[in-house]
KEROLO-880888 format. One record per residue: x, y, z of N, C-alpha, C in turn. Coordinates in steps of 0.02 Angstrom, whole numbers, padded with zeros to 5 digits, always signed. Example, Ala and Ser with C-alpha at 12.3 -4.5 7.8 and 13.67 -1.06 7.14 Angstrom:
# residues 2
+00660-00284+00390+00615-00225+00390+00660-00165+00390/+00642-00112+00354+00684-00053+00357+00645+00002+00394/
END
This chain:
# residues 113
+02020+05136+06329+02076+05170+06302+02050+05216+06246/+02072+05277+06250+02049+05327+06202+02093+05324+06139/+02068+05351+06085+02108+05350+06024+02174+05388+06031/+02176+05439+06072+02237+05477+06083+02289+05434+06119/+02267+05396+06169+02312+05352+06205+02338+05296+06159/+02295+05270+06117+02315+05217+06070+02367+05244+06020/+02355+05305+05995+02402+05336+05948+02469+05348+05982/+02468+05372+06045+02529+05384+06083+02567+05318+06094/+02531+05265+06110+02561+05200+06121+02593+05174+06056/+02559+05185+05999+02586+05163+05935+02651+05203+05919/+02650+05268+05933+02709+05309+05920+02767+05287+05964/+02754+05273+06028+02807+05250+06074+02835+05183+06051/+02792+05138+06031+02814+05072+06008+02855+05080+05943/+02833+05125+05899+02869+05136+05837+02939+05164+05851/+02942+05211+05898+03007+05239+05916+03052+05185+05946/+03024+05145+05990+03062+05090+06021+03087+05041+05968/+03044+05022+05921+03064+04977+05868+03118+05007+05824/+03112+05072+05810+03163+05107+05770+03230+05107+05806/+03231+05122+05870+03293+05122+05909+03324+05052+05911/+03282+05002+05923+03307+04933+05924+03335+04914+05856/+03299+04929+05803+03323+04914+05735+03388+04951+05720/+03393+05014+05740+03452+05056+05728+03513+05024+05759/+03507+05004+05822+03564+04973+05856+03576+04902+05831/+03523+04865+05815+03532+04797+05790+03567+04798+05722/+03547+04845+05679+03578+04851+05613+03652+04869+05620/+03668+04913+05666+03737+04932+05678+03777+04877+05711/+03745+04835+05750+03781+04782+05786+03803+04726+05739/+03777+04723+05678+03798+04671+05631+03870+04682+05609/+03890+04744+05602+03958+04759+05579+04005+04770+05638/+04050+04817+05629+04098+04832+05681+04076+04891+05724/+04012+04905+05726+03986+04961+05763+03982+04943+05837/+04012+04984+05877+04012+04973+05949+03956+05014+05980/+03919+04984+06025+03865+05021+06058+03892+05070+06109/+03955+05060+06130+03985+05106+06179+04007+05171+06145/+04028+05168+06084+04047+05228+06045+04018+05223+05975/+03953+05234+05970+03918+05222+05906+03940+05268+05850/+03954+05332+05865+03970+05378+05811+04037+05361+05779/+04089+05352+05820+04155+05336+05793+04155+05270+05755/+04121+05220+05784+04122+05155+05751+04081+05157+05686/+04029+05197+05683+03991+05203+05621+04033+05237+05567/+04071+05288+05586+04115+05321+05538+04168+05272+05513/+04197+05232+05559+04245+05181+05539+04214+05131+05491/+04154+05109+05507+04120+05060+05464+04106+05090+05395/+04084+05154+05394+04071+05187+05331+04134+05191+05289/+04190+05210+05320+04253+05215+05283+04275+05147+05258/+04266+05095+05299+04284+05028+05277+04243+05006+05217/+04179+05021+05218+04135+05002+05162+04151+05040+05098/+04169+05103+05105+04179+05147+05047+04252+05155+05027/+04297+05116+05058+04368+05126+05047+04389+05119+04974/+04368+05066+04942+04386+05055+04872+04359+05112+04827/+04298+05133+04840+04269+05187+04801+04309+05252+04810/+04329+05266+04872+04367+05327+04886+04436+05325+04852/+04467+05266+04851+04532+05260+04817+04524+05276+04743/+04473+05248+04712+04461+05261+04641+04442+05334+04629/+04399+05361+04671+04375+05429+04662+04431+05480+04670/+04475+05469+04720+04528+05517+04734+04593+05500+04697/+04590+05450+04654+04648+05428+04614+04707+05410+04659/+04693+05374+04712+04745+05351+04758+04769+05282+04735/+04819+05257+04768+04847+05192+04750+04844+05147+04811/+04830+05084+04800+04825+05037+04855+04895+05013+04876/+04899+04983+04935+04964+04959+04959+04993+04905+04914/+04951+04862+04888+04975+04808+04845+05007+04837+04781/+04974+04885+04751+05002+04916+04690+05066+04954+04707/+05067+04988+04764+05127+05024+04785+05185+04976+04796/+05171+04920+04828+05223+04871+04840+05250+04842+04775/+05206+04827+04728+05229+04800+04663+05269+04853+04625/+05249+04916+04630+05287+04970+04598+05356+04975+04629/+05359+04973+04695+05424+04976+04729+05469+04919+04708/+05441+04859+04706+05482+04801+04687+05508+04807+04616/+05467+04834+04571+05489+04841+04502+05541+04896+04494/+05540+04946+04536+05586+05002+04529+05646+04998+04576/+05647+04950+04623+05702+04945+04670+05769+04931+04636/+05770+04888+04587+05832+04872+04552+05859+04933+04515/+05815+04970+04484+05836+05030+04449+05864+05081+04499/+05830+05090+04555+05853+05137+04606+05920+05116+04635/+05928+05051+04648+05991+05027+04675+06048+05039+04625/+06034+05028+04561+06084+05042+04510+06103+05115+04508/+06053+05158+04512+06066+05230+04513+06104+05251+04575/+06088+05222+04633+06124+05238+04694+06197+05216+04689/+06209+05159+04656+06278+05136+04646+06316+05184+04601/+06282+05208+04548+06313+05257+04503+06329+05322+04540/+06283+05344+04582+06295+05406+04620+06354+05397+04668/+06357+05339+04700+06413+05326+04745+06479+05325+04707/+06481+05295+04647+06543+05294+04608+06560+05365+04585/+06510+05406+04568+06523+05475+04548+06550+05516+04607/+06526+05502+04667+06553+05537+04726+06626+05518+04737/+06641+05453+04729+06710+05431+04736+06754+05464+04683/+06729+05467+04621+06766+05499+04567+06777+05572+04582/+06726+05606+04608+06731+05677+04625+06784+05687+04678/+06783+05645+04730+06833+05652+04783+06904+05640+04756/+06911+05590+04713+06977+05577+04683+06999+05634+04639/+06955+05663+04600+06972+05719+04557+06990+05781+04597/+06954+05793+04652+06970+05851+04695+07040+05842+04725/+07055+05782+04746+07122+05768+04774+07175+05778+04720/+07163+05752+04660+07209+05760+04604+07217+05834+04587/+07163+05872+04587+07167+05943+04572+07208+05980+04624/+07200+05963+04687+07240+05994+04740+07314+05979+04730/+07330+05917+04712+07400+05899+04698+07428+05940+04639/+07387+05946+04586+07410+05984+04528+07419+06058+04545/+07373+06085+04585+07380+06156+04605+07443+06166+04647/+07457+06118+04691+07518+06122+04731+07580+06119+04687/+07580+06075+04638+07638+06070+04593+07645+06133+04550/+07586+06161+04529+07588+06223+04489+07616+06281+04530/+07593+06286+04592+07619+06342+04633+07694+06333+04647/+07716+06270+04655+07788+06258+04665+07827+06278+04603/+07801+06262+04543+07834+06281+04481+07835+06357+04472/+07780+06391+04490+07778+06464+04485+07829+06496+04531/+07837+06469+04590+07887+06495+04636+07957+06484+04609/+07968+06426+04578+08034+06411+04551+08049+06456+04491/+07999+06469+04449+08009+06513+04392+08018+06585+04415/+07983+06604+04467+07988+06672+04493+08057+06686+04523/+08090+06636+04549+08156+06644+04578+08210+06653+04524/+08199+06625+04467+08250+06629+04414+08248+06692+04376/
END
C-alpha cells in the first residue's frame, strides 16, 4: 500500500466517522434522519427558546396567563359599566324622543292660538 492510498483511506474513514458522528449527535435529540434540516431547526429553536424570549422582550404563556387572571376582574367590571352606560344611553335617547314629541305638540298648540 502506497502512502497516497493510506492517506486516501484515512480521509475516507475520517469522513465516514464525521458523518456517523453528525447523525449520532443529532439522533440524541428530536432530530429526525428523514428530515434532518427541519428537525435540526426545531431542535435549535427548542434549545434557544428561553434566550429568544428574553432577547426579544417577549412574554411566556405562564406570565400571560397570570396577567390575564389578575386583570380579568377589572375587565369584567369595566364591561359591566359599559353595559350599564349603554342601557342608560338607550333610556336617555328614548326619554329625549318623548320630550321632543311633547315639545313639538306644545309648539303646535301654541301656534294654533
